[in-house]
Phi, psi and omega in degrees: 000132177274155178292143182259123177256125182272118186285154176284146177274129175233115180287149174250153179296141180217154179254150179138188181291145184302318183292331179285319178298315183296320178298316181294319176295318181299321180291327179290320181294319182295320177296315184295323187256011180298326180291329184296327181291346178284348178272055191250009174270156185228142174222150177250141179291131177256334176194153171230152182210124173280116186267333182220155173288354184262007172106017176268128183231153171249134176239120180260137187227162175221125180294131184236011187267356177089353180278161180292151177216086181246134184216164176235157177306133184104340179287157184224161171243148172263127184257138176250139176218152182245123175254127184302328182268341189244342185089202180286134174233149187221142183206138179276147177222126174297147181281132179276324189278156176293158179304139175212177180236016181259011177076012176256138179209166180228150176238144172258121190231134172256116184277125186235148183298327183261019180242088188296329177289318178298322174294321174301310182294325182289337182260005180289153182233156178305135183102338178294148178257144183239138170266135182207170171229155183116196002290150181227175175104190183236151178290147179278322178212141177244130175290147173079020178268351182080006180243048181275122180227168172303141179243137176245110181258125181233121186230154163239146174053223184286002172294352170296336186305305179293335180287324173299318178296314183294313186295315177299318182294314186289317187289321174296324178285356175094023175298124185262342180285170183283147171231108180249125182250132179238126187232122177254132180229160174281307192236159175299326183293345178278351185290131174205175175062017181297318180302315186295312180297317181298320177299317177297318181296321177293322186273344186226102182300343185264012176238140179215151173225149178225145182236144175222144179249134181277335181228062181288154168285162182303331184272001183294126185270352184267200183287155183232149173112184180286146182289336176296323179291322178298316180300310181299324183277333190274332185281138174260009178176163184245341182291146178075018184237149165247136183250127176241122187247128186214136173127228184305129185294331179293313180299314183300313185291318183290318178291322177301317184291322179295317179299320176298317183293333179265013170091014174283125180301145183298325180292347179265009181233117179258131183239130178224081177284127182279333175203170183053047181296336183260025181298131176267120185298140174284120181303325180291325176294313180301316179295323180293319180292316181302313179301327180287327174302318177293312182293329183276357177097000178296330175231148179295316176178157178298325179288319177296327180281346177072034184257144169266094188274006181242022179220103186274109181249351188292128176292109184297137172075017187291332184244020178290149182290119175281129181241000000 
């Protein structure tokens, strides 16, 4: 999800009776700032933890405004921060923790130089108060719908956050189908939350996770390369699976386009771009991912599958979460 910048209101000179002008300006201001008043919920920081040397932090919060706080995996909260030089800034963050009804939740934040809200969250200390709105959004998967299928979760960076929430929620709730998580990072220093993922893998034989680095050091012992390549090579088939994509907008758009080209229905692909949400897939990248699905055995061959793999018709971003 990219940060949302709220523009400043600037009134323009107008002619007419003062009370009419004042009323018109007030109406414009009320309309412009109506969304700001929705950031009226309050939570207090209970703990913070720096997870990586590259700027990933976990922030634990507790709602203190007395209102209900029920959420599902994939829901997000909008955080409001005031920057002395920039004014109010607002940005959505997916919830990291599994659903609960005690008003407690956690956020996974990557602090970046051009992200004032991320810098605000990264500097918080226990006891600090946060203004927010939500939770909002749509659930990624709901238990008890009768549509339980194998899940393929593909994340980059802090896009792992909603998937940790989802996997924990489903597995504790008795989800019996497979859940395979693939996570792409740039550097080994970006790696975090491994203990939580390993516990899920140890406790639930139907869950697995795999990590790949796109810029590994020479001594990195694990997988190397793009997470899209890892997914295409690891899967032995596409039928009966739902794909959930979260993180870098380029990864989300390119993998979604490749899945469409190899015949995965649009309704079976959930997209959650954290930034670069309008990325236009590079046809060459899409073709390379598509060919890996075929080479890896996920499809018998383009001809045998009866697919026109060279004509992209899927409306990109049709089911992306609006924030």
